C-alpha beads as a LAMMPS data file, in Angstrom:
LAMMPS data file: protein, C-alpha beads

111 atoms
110 bonds

1 atom types
1 bond types

-500.0 500.0 xlo xhi
-500.0 500.0 ylo yhi
-500.0 500.0 zlo zhi

Masses

1 110.0

Atoms # bond

1 1 1 356.490 -299.981 -382.088
2 1 1 355.441 -297.012 -379.976
3 1 1 352.192 -295.235 -379.254
4 1 1 351.220 -291.762 -380.413
5 1 1 348.340 -289.337 -379.887
6 1 1 346.364 -288.250 -382.931
7 1 1 343.997 -285.346 -383.594
8 1 1 340.987 -286.849 -381.813
9 1 1 342.607 -285.464 -378.636
10 1 1 342.456 -281.858 -379.857
11 1 1 340.063 -279.781 -377.744
12 1 1 339.170 -282.858 -375.659
13 1 1 342.343 -283.619 -373.697
14 1 1 340.617 -285.979 -371.245
15 1 1 343.970 -286.979 -369.670
16 1 1 342.816 -290.353 -368.325
17 1 1 345.893 -291.787 -370.032
18 1 1 348.429 -289.685 -368.141
19 1 1 348.298 -291.264 -364.709
20 1 1 348.571 -294.858 -365.941
21 1 1 351.774 -294.248 -367.926
22 1 1 354.635 -295.991 -366.086
23 1 1 357.334 -293.862 -367.752
24 1 1 355.640 -290.434 -367.772
25 1 1 356.012 -289.899 -371.513
26 1 1 353.020 -287.543 -371.980
27 1 1 353.490 -283.870 -372.790
28 1 1 350.810 -281.201 -372.666
29 1 1 349.919 -278.642 -375.273
30 1 1 347.284 -275.973 -374.969
31 1 1 344.577 -278.217 -376.417
32 1 1 346.019 -281.745 -376.789
33 1 1 348.544 -284.184 -375.388
34 1 1 351.397 -285.970 -377.160
35 1 1 353.532 -289.000 -376.335
36 1 1 357.288 -288.878 -376.741
37 1 1 357.909 -291.859 -379.035
38 1 1 361.508 -292.089 -377.802
39 1 1 360.350 -292.535 -374.188
40 1 1 357.306 -294.757 -374.749
41 1 1 357.982 -298.366 -373.741
42 1 1 355.132 -299.739 -375.853
43 1 1 353.215 -301.128 -372.880
44 1 1 349.848 -299.947 -374.215
45 1 1 348.235 -299.278 -370.831
46 1 1 347.226 -295.795 -371.983
47 1 1 345.237 -297.012 -374.992
48 1 1 342.133 -298.344 -373.195
49 1 1 342.131 -295.318 -370.861
50 1 1 341.404 -292.882 -373.701
51 1 1 337.623 -292.514 -374.029
52 1 1 337.899 -291.199 -377.597
53 1 1 340.488 -293.584 -379.076
54 1 1 343.007 -290.794 -379.659
55 1 1 345.979 -293.074 -378.925
56 1 1 347.181 -295.559 -381.505
57 1 1 350.236 -297.625 -382.379
58 1 1 352.698 -296.058 -384.767
59 1 1 352.320 -299.131 -386.991
60 1 1 348.814 -298.089 -388.104
61 1 1 348.769 -296.977 -391.752
62 1 1 349.010 -293.206 -392.080
63 1 1 350.513 -292.640 -388.640
64 1 1 353.814 -291.193 -389.893
65 1 1 352.546 -287.611 -389.625
66 1 1 351.433 -288.186 -386.029
67 1 1 354.739 -289.792 -385.055
68 1 1 356.509 -286.626 -386.252
69 1 1 354.013 -284.359 -384.486
70 1 1 354.300 -286.254 -381.212
71 1 1 358.109 -286.192 -381.373
72 1 1 358.263 -282.486 -382.229
73 1 1 355.906 -281.278 -379.522
74 1 1 357.202 -283.669 -376.852
75 1 1 360.434 -281.681 -377.138
76 1 1 358.649 -278.313 -376.858
77 1 1 355.815 -278.870 -374.365
78 1 1 356.005 -279.595 -370.633
79 1 1 355.871 -283.144 -369.319
80 1 1 352.634 -283.976 -367.543
81 1 1 352.393 -286.706 -364.902
82 1 1 349.051 -286.003 -363.244
83 1 1 345.587 -285.846 -364.724
84 1 1 344.384 -282.270 -364.990
85 1 1 341.045 -280.736 -365.862
86 1 1 339.662 -281.466 -369.292
87 1 1 338.151 -278.545 -371.191
88 1 1 334.564 -277.901 -370.093
89 1 1 333.343 -278.390 -373.672
90 1 1 335.378 -281.568 -374.359
91 1 1 332.296 -283.707 -374.896
92 1 1 331.117 -281.348 -377.636
93 1 1 334.399 -281.890 -379.529
94 1 1 334.881 -285.630 -379.095
95 1 1 333.121 -286.659 -382.327
96 1 1 334.445 -283.860 -384.553
97 1 1 336.652 -285.397 -387.276
98 1 1 339.922 -284.018 -388.671
99 1 1 340.459 -281.359 -386.018
100 1 1 344.129 -280.739 -386.765
101 1 1 343.863 -278.289 -389.709
102 1 1 341.536 -275.846 -387.962
103 1 1 341.893 -276.387 -384.220
104 1 1 345.432 -277.486 -383.312
105 1 1 347.418 -275.110 -381.097
106 1 1 351.233 -275.345 -380.954
107 1 1 351.260 -273.498 -377.614
108 1 1 352.363 -275.380 -374.498
109 1 1 349.849 -276.410 -371.853
110 1 1 349.171 -274.605 -368.618
111 1 1 349.223 -277.476 -366.098

Bonds

1 1 1 2
2 1 2 3
3 1 3 4
4 1 4 5
5 1 5 6
6 1 6 7
7 1 7 8
8 1 8 9
9 1 9 10
10 1 10 11
11 1 11 12
12 1 12 13
13 1 13 14
14 1 14 15
15 1 15 16
16 1 16 17
17 1 17 18
18 1 18 19
19 1 19 20
20 1 20 21
21 1 21 22
22 1 22 23
23 1 23 24
24 1 24 25
25 1 25 26
26 1 26 27
27 1 27 28
28 1 28 29
29 1 29 30
30 1 30 31
31 1 31 32
32 1 32 33
33 1 33 34
34 1 34 35
35 1 35 36
36 1 36 37
37 1 37 38
38 1 38 39
39 1 39 40
40 1 40 41
41 1 41 42
42 1 42 43
43 1 43 44
44 1 44 45
45 1 45 46
46 1 46 47
47 1 47 48
48 1 48 49
49 1 49 50
50 1 50 51
51 1 51 52
52 1 52 53
53 1 53 54
54 1 54 55
55 1 55 56
56 1 56 57
57 1 57 58
58 1 58 59
59 1 59 60
60 1 60 61
61 1 61 62
62 1 62 63
63 1 63 64
64 1 64 65
65 1 65 66
66 1 66 67
67 1 67 68
68 1 68 69
69 1 69 70
70 1 70 71
71 1 71 72
72 1 72 73
73 1 73 74
74 1 74 75
75 1 75 76
76 1 76 77
77 1 77 78
78 1 78 79
79 1 79 80
80 1 80 81
81 1 81 82
82 1 82 83
83 1 83 84
84 1 84 85
85 1 85 86
86 1 86 87
87 1 87 88
88 1 88 89
89 1 89 90
90 1 90 91
91 1 91 92
92 1 92 93
93 1 93 94
94 1 94 95
95 1 95 96
96 1 96 97
97 1 97 98
98 1 98 99
99 1 99 100
100 1 100 101
101 1 101 102
102 1 102 103
103 1 103 104
104 1 104 105
105 1 105 106
106 1 106 107
107 1 107 108
108 1 108 109
109 1 109 110
110 1 110 111
């Protein structure tokens, strides 16, 4: 088992999870974070830190797509080890469902 970030993170990117990760397996995109499933040690300390439940185990039904997305972008985006600034409008996006089709950006983050 490993943990992955799903689309709830898009346009929110709160980053509370980043600083608690003991192996620094978070990577930053322009508008979301991903976890490298190959680096994650399955400790789960990041899960309760996410205020929008964007992190889940890869054993949850339907997570296959997100495992692939996390793996792909962990190889393309920069590693992040410190909490940065969340978008100023993050709270407006936190309850928007299914953000991936219309709001995902494949660009790397700026931190």
